[in-house]
SENUVO-741599 format. One line per field, with one value per residue (C-alpha): residue number from 1; x, y, z. Coordinates in steps of 0.2 Angstrom, whole numbers, plus 5000, padded with zeros to 4 digits. Layout:
// SENUVO-741599
num: (NUM,...)
xx: (X,...)
yy: (Y,...)
zz: (Z,...)
// end
This chain:
// SENUVO-741599
num: (1,2,3,4,5,6,7,8,9,10,11,12,13,14,15,16,17,18,19,20,21,22,23,24,25,26,27,28,29,30,31,32,33,34,35,36,37,38,39,40,41,42,43,44,45,46,47,48,49,50,51,52,53,54,55,56,57,58,59,60,61,62,63,64,65,66,67,68,69,70,71,72,73,74,75,76,77,78,79,80,81,82,83,84,85,86,87,88,89,90,91,92,93,94,95,96,97,98,99,100,101,102,103,104,105,106,107,108,109,110,111,112,113,114,115,116,117,118,119,120,121,122,123,124,125,126,127,128,129,130,131,132,133,134,135,136,137,138,139,140,141,142,143,144,145,146,147,148,149,150,151,152,153,154,155,156,157,158,159,160,161,162,163,164,165,166,167,168,169,170,171,172,173,174,175,176,177,178,179,180,181,182,183,184,185,186,187,188,189,190,191,192,193,194,195,196,197,198,199,200,201,202,203,204,205,206,207,208,209,210,211,212,213,214,215,216,217,218,219,220,221,222,223,224,225,226,227,228,229,230,231,232,233,234,235,236,237,238,239,240,241,242,243,244,245,246,247,248,249,250,251,252,253,254,255,256,257,258,259,260,261,262,263,264,265,266,267,268,269,270,271,272,273,274,275,276,277,278,279,280,281,282,283,284,285,286,287,288,289,290,291,292,293,294,295,296,297,298,299,300,301,302,303,304,305,306,307,308,309,310,311,312,313,314,315,316,317,318,319,320,321,322,323,324,325,326,327,328,329,330,331,332,333,334,335,336,337,338,339,340,341,342,343,344,345,346,347,348,349,350,351,352,353,354,355,356,357,358,359,360,361,362,363,364,365,366,367,368,369,370,371,372,373,374,375,376,377,378,379,380,381,382,383,384,385,386)
xx: (5418,5417,5433,5449,5460,5454,5457,5472,5479,5494,5487,5480,5466,5478,5484,5466,5463,5478,5471,5455,5466,5475,5459,5452,5468,5467,5449,5452,5469,5473,5458,5453,5470,5475,5471,5480,5495,5496,5496,5508,5520,5523,5513,5511,5523,5509,5505,5520,5516,5498,5504,5515,5502,5491,5505,5508,5526,5540,5533,5551,5556,5558,5544,5556,5559,5540,5539,5528,5541,5538,5548,5534,5535,5517,5511,5522,5514,5497,5500,5509,5494,5481,5491,5494,5477,5467,5465,5471,5486,5503,5511,5506,5520,5531,5525,5529,5546,5550,5544,5551,5566,5574,5569,5579,5595,5591,5586,5598,5614,5614,5623,5613,5617,5611,5595,5592,5596,5585,5572,5559,5558,5557,5543,5533,5535,5544,5559,5556,5569,5576,5590,5602,5611,5608,5619,5618,5631,5627,5611,5610,5629,5631,5650,5651,5646,5657,5650,5665,5667,5684,5689,5693,5696,5679,5670,5668,5667,5655,5655,5644,5627,5612,5597,5580,5579,5561,5556,5570,5561,5553,5568,5576,5588,5596,5605,5619,5630,5647,5665,5678,5691,5694,5690,5675,5666,5675,5677,5658,5651,5634,5633,5617,5616,5605,5597,5599,5618,5628,5632,5617,5604,5590,5589,5573,5558,5559,5545,5540,5528,5519,5519,5516,5513,5529,5543,5558,5573,5591,5602,5618,5632,5645,5658,5645,5652,5645,5650,5658,5645,5633,5642,5631,5642,5660,5669,5669,5654,5642,5641,5636,5624,5615,5615,5608,5592,5589,5579,5566,5565,5562,5549,5540,5540,5534,5520,5514,5514,5503,5491,5490,5487,5473,5465,5466,5458,5444,5440,5441,5429,5417,5419,5416,5401,5394,5400,5388,5392,5381,5367,5375,5389,5407,5410,5399,5410,5421,5437,5434,5430,5446,5456,5450,5451,5469,5474,5465,5473,5490,5489,5481,5496,5508,5499,5501,5520,5522,5513,5525,5540,5532,5531,5550,5554,5545,5555,5571,5574,5571,5586,5592,5588,5570,5567,5575,5564,5548,5552,5555,5540,5527,5532,5533,5516,5509,5514,5506,5490,5488,5491,5478,5465,5467,5464,5447,5442,5444,5446,5441,5456,5467,5458,5467,5450,5449,5460,5466,5476,5485,5488,5496,5507,5512,5515,5529,5543,5540,5551,5565,5567,5574,5584,5579,5571,5588,5598,5585,5587,5606,5605,5593,5604,5620,5611,5609,5628,5628)
yy: (5444,5461,5468,5461,5470,5462,5469,5477,5484,5494,5511,5523,5535,5549,5538,5535,5554,5557,5544,5554,5569,5560,5554,5572,5578,5565,5569,5588,5590,5573,5565,5581,5581,5563,5560,5577,5572,5555,5562,5576,5563,5574,5582,5600,5608,5614,5596,5598,5615,5610,5594,5605,5617,5603,5594,5580,5583,5581,5571,5569,5587,5596,5608,5622,5620,5619,5600,5587,5584,5565,5550,5539,5530,5524,5541,5538,5521,5527,5540,5527,5515,5528,5534,5516,5509,5523,5522,5539,5546,5537,5554,5555,5543,5558,5563,5546,5547,5563,5558,5541,5540,5558,5568,5556,5562,5580,5576,5562,5568,5587,5599,5613,5625,5614,5610,5629,5631,5617,5610,5624,5624,5605,5605,5618,5610,5625,5614,5598,5584,5569,5557,5552,5535,5525,5529,5523,5509,5506,5501,5490,5490,5507,5504,5505,5524,5534,5552,5561,5576,5583,5595,5613,5625,5627,5618,5601,5600,5587,5578,5563,5557,5549,5540,5533,5548,5550,5568,5572,5585,5594,5593,5608,5599,5582,5571,5565,5550,5555,5547,5557,5543,5527,5516,5506,5510,5523,5533,5538,5554,5563,5580,5591,5598,5613,5611,5630,5627,5631,5615,5605,5600,5588,5575,5566,5563,5545,5536,5522,5507,5513,5526,5539,5554,5551,5561,5549,5558,5558,5571,5578,5586,5595,5602,5608,5618,5613,5621,5609,5616,5605,5589,5577,5569,5567,5564,5546,5542,5541,5522,5521,5535,5526,5510,5519,5524,5509,5499,5512,5514,5496,5494,5509,5501,5485,5494,5502,5485,5477,5492,5492,5474,5476,5490,5480,5465,5476,5483,5466,5459,5473,5469,5450,5453,5464,5457,5445,5430,5415,5424,5425,5435,5429,5429,5414,5403,5391,5397,5415,5410,5400,5413,5427,5416,5412,5430,5438,5425,5428,5447,5446,5436,5448,5462,5454,5451,5469,5476,5467,5474,5492,5490,5485,5500,5511,5505,5506,5487,5484,5475,5477,5458,5460,5475,5466,5451,5461,5471,5456,5446,5460,5466,5449,5446,5462,5458,5441,5448,5461,5449,5437,5451,5457,5439,5440,5455,5446,5457,5473,5471,5474,5491,5506,5514,5501,5504,5486,5489,5504,5494,5481,5494,5502,5486,5479,5492,5487,5472,5482,5500,5501,5486,5471,5455,5446,5459,5457,5439,5441,5452,5439,5424,5433,5436,5417,5416,5409)
zz: (5945,5936,5942,5935,5948,5964,5981,5987,6004,5998,5998,6012,6010,6005,5990,5985,5986,5975,5963,5961,5957,5944,5935,5936,5928,5914,5910,5909,5901,5893,5885,5875,5867,5865,5847,5842,5852,5844,5827,5831,5839,5854,5869,5872,5884,5893,5899,5911,5918,5920,5930,5940,5945,5952,5961,5949,5946,5958,5973,5980,5977,5994,5998,5999,5980,5976,5976,5986,5999,6000,5996,5997,5980,5982,5975,5960,5958,5959,5945,5935,5937,5932,5917,5911,5914,5906,5887,5883,5875,5877,5879,5897,5900,5899,5917,5925,5916,5924,5941,5942,5931,5929,5944,5956,5948,5952,5970,5975,5966,5967,5978,5987,5974,5960,5969,5970,5952,5945,5956,5956,5937,5937,5950,5941,5924,5917,5915,5906,5910,5901,5903,5889,5890,5874,5859,5841,5845,5863,5871,5887,5889,5898,5900,5881,5881,5869,5871,5877,5889,5890,5904,5898,5913,5922,5908,5899,5880,5876,5859,5854,5850,5859,5853,5859,5871,5879,5881,5869,5859,5874,5886,5893,5905,5899,5912,5900,5902,5896,5896,5905,5905,5896,5911,5907,5923,5933,5917,5916,5923,5923,5916,5915,5898,5895,5878,5874,5874,5858,5849,5855,5843,5842,5828,5822,5833,5829,5820,5832,5831,5846,5860,5846,5857,5867,5859,5857,5849,5843,5852,5845,5855,5844,5856,5868,5882,5898,5915,5927,5940,5930,5935,5945,5959,5957,5941,5937,5948,5933,5932,5951,5949,5934,5944,5959,5949,5938,5951,5953,5934,5932,5946,5938,5921,5929,5938,5922,5913,5926,5927,5908,5908,5920,5909,5893,5902,5909,5892,5884,5897,5893,5874,5875,5886,5872,5856,5848,5837,5832,5842,5858,5867,5863,5881,5883,5873,5883,5874,5879,5897,5898,5890,5902,5917,5913,5910,5924,5937,5930,5931,5948,5954,5946,5955,5972,5968,5962,5977,5988,5979,5980,5999,5999,5988,6000,6014,6004,6003,5984,5977,5959,5956,5962,5951,5936,5939,5941,5925,5914,5922,5921,5904,5895,5903,5897,5879,5881,5888,5874,5861,5867,5870,5853,5847,5856,5847,5830,5815,5825,5835,5820,5817,5825,5829,5843,5858,5858,5842,5850,5866,5855,5847,5864,5873,5863,5869,5887,5886,5878,5886,5904,5900,5889,5895,5892,5902,5916,5916,5916,5932,5941,5936,5942,5958,5960,5960,5942)
// end
């Protein structure tokens, strides 16, 4: 066997044609800039407009607003797989973040007026989007959000701080979770904050272990005046809005984790076939064969499980519990696979000039963002009636 992925029947011809388009985009627009973006800690804004120009942004945005007009999440999955499996800049995760995690707020919770105002710019890549939930003292406990929005006539006055915000440096529109009353759940609302607003400022582009080209920022709101016309849904419906989109966020992270594991395994398979020790390829050693056999089998099983859940999601049948299970299972396995593959590279695996070292750095966050493994297990456990 020379292909670690194995056979699949999830996708149709149009999805595979789209896959070829994603690969061509990566080769043309991403690969030449990857090292520069990693060093800069941020991708060029042009990445978004270039993606928008060739239809790689806003698959679910209606055609009348310049989007793809499809809610078939398999297109999102194809793109996420290609970006995760390809050993290029981690900054391209910004595109999947936009498509899978942030844009659904703009398509699913907006009024006709809001869609007309925001969606064309989002689909074209002219307006970069982000979602701001986490705060310095609040991570997975969304009900603990303290950033306040106080009604003042036709506006809200927003005060508070957010952290760990992906796309934070590039963003033009930030879906911001704010507290509009003291009720833990019914007191949360969602406001779209325009980053050009007075009182809004960006803090540090955070210095992370991995995902160096993905800008991750602190955001500050110092009495930012936001029009009530920027409220998503009803006041007090923010918690429900966040919960509505989290299953797709988690299945997206799981899909990327499995695809990244496949890419790491394929590159490691090529390495152990070529690398010589004691006069023969290290892949010929029993330990190497056993390690590779174990990992490939586990990842192929994860792929089958995930493809089943992607089918469910495409039909609108994915549960929060299933998404949480996929998220923690796939990401924990991802970290394990990268760790073991680095070991097979020996001392070279510790050198950042080898892709496996950067894979190791990038993988670690996957068990944390989008909800930690512990929170995912809590969701699954509660679903069992425990």
